[in-house]
C-alpha positions in Angstrom: 26.9 70.9 -15.4 27.4 69.0 -12.2 24.9 69.8 -9.5 26.9 70.9 -6.4 25.0 69.0 -3.8 26.3 66.4 -1.4 23.9 63.8 -2.8 26.3 63.8 -5.7 29.5 61.8 -5.0 31.4 63.6 -7.7 31.8 66.6 -5.4 34.2 64.7 -3.3 36.4 63.9 -6.3 36.2 67.6 -7.2 37.4 68.6 -3.7 40.2 66.0 -4.0 41.2 67.4 -7.5 41.1 71.0 -6.4 43.4 70.3 -3.4 45.7 68.2 -5.5 46.1 70.8 -8.3 46.6 73.7 -5.8 49.4 71.6 -4.2 50.8 70.8 -7.7 51.0 74.5 -8.5 52.0 75.7 -5.0 54.9 73.5 -4.1 57.2 74.7 -7.0 56.6 78.2 -5.8 57.4 77.3 -2.1 60.5 75.5 -3.3 61.8 78.7 -5.0 61.1 80.7 -1.8 62.8 78.2 0.5 65.8 78.0 -1.7 66.2 81.7 -2.2 65.8 82.3 1.6 67.8 79.2 2.4 65.2 77.6 4.5 66.4 74.0 4.7 66.2 71.0 6.9 69.7 70.6 8.0 71.1 67.1 8.2 72.1 65.9 11.7 73.0 62.7 13.6 69.4 61.4 13.5 68.5 62.5 10.0 67.6 60.0 7.3 68.9 62.3 4.6 72.3 63.7 3.9 71.5 66.8 1.8 69.8 70.2 2.5 66.1 69.9 1.7 63.4 72.7 1.8 61.0 72.0 4.6 58.0 74.4 3.9 55.7 71.8 2.2 53.2 72.1 5.0 52.3 75.6 3.9 50.9 74.3 0.7 49.2 71.3 2.4 47.4 73.7 4.7 46.3 76.1 2.0 45.3 73.4 -0.5 43.3 71.4 2.1 41.4 74.4 3.4 40.5 75.6 -0.1 39.6 72.2 -1.3 37.2 71.8 1.6 35.6 75.3 1.6 35.4 76.1 -2.1 32.7 73.5 -2.7 30.7 73.6 0.5 28.1 76.0 -0.8 25.3 76.5 1.7 25.5 73.1 3.3 25.4 73.6 7.1 28.8 72.8 8.7 28.5 74.0 12.4 32.0 72.8 13.2 33.7 74.5 10.4 34.6 77.8 12.1 36.3 76.1 15.0 38.1 73.7 12.8 39.5 76.5 10.5 40.5 78.6 13.6 42.3 75.6 15.2 44.1 74.9 11.9 45.1 78.6 11.5 46.6 78.7 15.0 48.7 75.6 14.4 49.7 76.7 10.9 51.3 79.9 12.2 53.0 78.0 15.0 54.4 75.5 12.5 55.6 78.2 10.0 57.4 80.0 12.8 59.0 76.8 14.1 60.1 75.8 10.5 61.6 79.3 9.8 63.1 80.6 13.0 62.3 77.9 15.6 60.0 77.9 18.6 60.4 76.8 22.2 58.8 73.4 22.9 56.5 74.8 25.6 55.2 77.6 23.3 54.5 75.1 20.6 52.7 72.9 23.0 50.6 75.7 24.2 49.5 76.4 20.7 48.5 72.8 20.3 46.5 72.9 23.5 44.7 76.1 22.3 43.8 74.4 19.0 42.5 71.4 20.8 40.4 73.6 23.2 38.9 75.3 20.2 37.8 71.9 18.7 36.4 70.7 22.1 34.6 73.9 23.3 33.9 75.7 20.1 33.4 72.8 17.6 32.0 70.5 20.2 34.3 67.7 18.9 35.1 65.9 22.1 35.3 62.5 23.8 32.3 62.4 26.0 31.9 58.6 26.3 34.0 55.4 26.7 31.1 53.3 25.2 31.4 50.9 28.1 35.1 50.5 28.0 36.5 50.0 31.6 32.8 50.0 32.7 32.4 53.7 31.9 29.8 55.4 29.7 29.3 59.2 30.0 32.2 61.3 31.1 31.9 64.5 33.3 32.3 67.7 31.1 35.6 68.9 32.7 37.1 65.5 32.3 35.8 65.3 28.8 37.6 68.6 27.9 40.9 67.5 29.5 40.8 64.1 27.8 40.0 65.6 24.4 43.0 68.0 24.7 45.2 65.2 25.8 44.2 63.0 22.9 44.4 65.8 20.2 47.9 67.0 21.4 49.1 63.4 21.5 48.0 62.7 17.9 49.5 66.0 16.6 52.8 65.0 18.2 52.5 61.5 17.0 52.5 62.6 13.4 55.1 65.2 14.1 57.5 62.6 15.5 56.8 59.9 12.9 57.7 62.3 10.0 61.2 61.0 9.8 61.5 59.5 6.3 60.1 60.2 2.8 56.5 59.4 2.4 55.8 58.0 5.8 53.6 60.7 7.5 51.9 61.6 4.3 51.2 58.0 3.3 49.8 57.2 6.7 47.7 60.3 6.6 46.1 59.2 3.3 45.4 55.7 4.7 43.8 57.1 7.9 41.8 59.7 5.9 40.5 57.2 3.4 39.4 54.9 6.2 37.5 57.6 8.0 36.1 58.9 4.6 34.5 55.5 3.9 32.8 55.5 7.3 31.7 59.1 7.0 30.2 58.4 3.6 28.3 55.3 4.7 26.7 57.2 7.7 26.0 60.4 5.7 28.5 62.8 7.2 29.2 64.5 4.0 31.1 67.5 5.4 33.7 65.2 6.9 34.0 63.2 3.7 34.9 66.5 2.0 37.4 67.3 4.7 39.1 63.8 4.3 39.2 64.0 0.5 40.6 67.6 0.5 43.3 66.4 2.8 44.1 63.3 0.6 44.3 65.4 -2.5 47.0 67.6 -1.0 48.9 64.8 0.6 48.8 62.7 -2.6 50.4 65.4 -4.6 52.8 66.3 -1.9 54.1 62.7 -1.8 55.1 63.0 -5.5 57.4 65.9 -4.5 58.5 64.2 -1.3 59.7 61.1 -3.1 61.2 63.1 -6.0 65.0 63.7 -6.2 64.8 66.9 -8.3 61.9 68.5 -6.5 62.2 67.1 -3.1 60.5 68.9 -0.2 59.6 68.1 3.4 56.3 69.0 5.0 58.1 70.3 8.1 56.6 70.9 11.4 53.8 73.0 9.7 52.7 70.0 7.7 53.1 67.2 10.3 51.2 69.2 12.9 48.5 70.3 10.5 48.2 66.6 9.4 47.9 65.5 13.0 45.2 68.1 13.7 43.2 67.0 10.7 43.4 63.4 11.8 42.4 64.4 15.3 39.3 66.1 13.9 38.3 63.0 12.0 39.0 60.7 14.9 36.9 62.9 17.2 34.0 63.0 14.8 34.3 59.2 14.4 34.0 58.7 18.1 30.9 61.0 18.1 28.9 59.2 15.4 26.9 57.5 18.1 23.7 55.8 16.7 24.7 56.5 13.1 27.6 54.0 13.4 25.0 51.3 13.9 24.5 51.4 10.1 27.8 49.5 9.9 26.7 47.1 12.7 29.7 48.2 14.8 29.0 48.0 18.5 29.4 51.3 20.4 31.6 49.6 23.0 34.2 48.9 20.3 34.5 52.5 19.0 37.7 53.4 21.0 39.4 50.2 19.9 38.5 50.9 16.3 39.9 54.4 16.5 43.1 53.2 18.0 43.5 50.5 15.3 43.0 53.2 12.5 45.9 55.2 14.0 47.8 52.1 15.1 51.4 52.9 13.9 51.4 56.6 14.9 50.0 55.8 18.3 52.1 52.8 19.3 55.3 53.9 17.7 55.1 57.2 19.6 54.2 55.4 22.9 57.1 53.0 22.5 59.6 55.8 21.8 58.2 57.9 24.7 58.6 54.9 27.1 62.1 54.2 25.9 63.2 57.8 26.5 61.6 58.0 29.9 63.3 54.7 30.9 66.7 56.1 29.8 66.0 59.3 31.9 65.5 61.5 28.9 62.8 63.9 27.8 60.1 62.1 25.8 60.3 64.9 23.3 64.1 64.7 22.8 64.9 63.4 19.3 66.5 60.0 18.8 66.7 57.1 16.4 64.5 54.6 18.2 61.5 54.9 15.9 60.4 51.8 14.0 61.2 53.4 10.6 64.8 53.9 11.8 65.1 50.3 12.8 63.7 49.2 9.5 66.2 51.4 7.6 69.0 49.6 9.4 67.7 46.1 9.3 65.5 45.8 6.2 66.3 48.4 3.6 67.9 51.9 3.3 65.2 52.9 0.7 62.7 55.2 2.2 60.0 54.2 -0.2 60.3 50.5 0.7 60.3 51.2 4.5 57.3 53.5 4.1 55.4 50.8 2.2 56.1 48.4 5.1 54.9 50.9 7.6 51.7 51.5 5.5 51.1 47.7 5.5 51.6 47.5 9.3 48.9 50.2 9.7 46.5 48.7 7.1 46.5 45.3 8.8 45.0 46.5 12.1 42.4 48.5 10.2 41.2 45.5 8.4 41.2 43.5 11.7 39.1 46.2 13.3 36.4 46.6 10.6 36.1 43.0 9.6 36.6 41.2 12.8 36.4 43.5 15.8 32.9 44.9 14.9 31.2 41.5 15.3 32.6 40.8 18.8 31.4 41.6 22.3 33.3 44.2 24.4 35.2 41.5 26.3 36.1 39.5 23.1 37.1 42.7 21.4 39.3 43.7 24.4 41.1 40.3 24.4 41.7 40.5 20.6 42.9 44.0 20.7 45.4 43.5 23.5 46.6 40.3 21.9 47.3 42.1 18.6 49.1 44.9 20.5 51.2 42.4 22.4 52.1 40.6 19.1 53.1 43.9 17.6 55.3 44.8 20.6 56.9 41.3 20.6 57.7 41.5 16.8 59.2 45.0 17.2 61.3 43.9 20.1 62.6 40.9 18.2 63.6 43.2 15.3 65.3 45.6 17.7 67.2 42.7 19.4 68.4 41.3 16.0 69.4 44.7 14.9 71.5 45.2 18.1 73.2 41.8 17.6 74.0 42.8 14.0 75.7 46.0 15.3 77.7 44.0 17.9 79.0 41.6 15.3 79.9 44.4 13.0 82.0 46.0 15.8 83.7 42.7 16.5 84.7 42.4 12.9 86.3 45.8 12.9 
């Protein structure tokens, strides 16, 4: 019999498998419910699909991830668990209501803020230092809470907005979770390794259905917001590893840069789209087709799987840059490299956008 202690790495694989099998059994049931109640994602002008697809996959992702995490904890202390579960439950019900009957944006935003407050005040998962960035170290408590809420709400919405094609949000979630899981494992944060593996198990199985033609299902707002909150939890814990992170010889001053690089595509694609919408005088939350994956669908390939793989690669590259190059640099050197990489990314995306627009103009001229 396997000894259920966190000194045994098999427990992480068991949590992964538990979450994966629950998702495997749960999604067919949800598909039946969604089809019988006609709960579909309706195609519209900005959709990347042309058929009615059930959108309740997030319900199974939530249940599977929570059970995969909590079933194997045993008596291992996990002081943040109650606040984490409470925050996830609040966002879960908000997402389900939004997927089934809709929800006003401000109501949904208030639920996101409440979840973030639970993490910050109850779970003590908060951003309390800039690690020397901008010459700042410790942050006053009120500002700490406001900054944490702002970051958590942004990440939740980043994953919500980037969930526009098959496999993208789920695949990025796996990449981010695996990256954090490796760090948590190396520094001995076993509870959060379990959390990451439980999420990866449910997302991995979900992707099988998401890419399928016969069993296709979307994660919906429930899934994308739950995914964003899980990622926020891991990001906040990563920023609070403090002296433990020194085991990886990563300077404290580079932690904010490393966190952003792990979440590179969700963060910068969302920022770019928000800025475009504001420039055009529109609400930053108003849907459009300015996301990078929409551009790649036009310019590179109409296959969702191919575009998703390109987006995965674009997120893995900065992660490798951060953990193999950035960690050995001083704060000034890291800042220069970070902003140089961001500038290069912005330039490449703009070139792609410009060539895409030129192609559209030529097509119109030929009509």
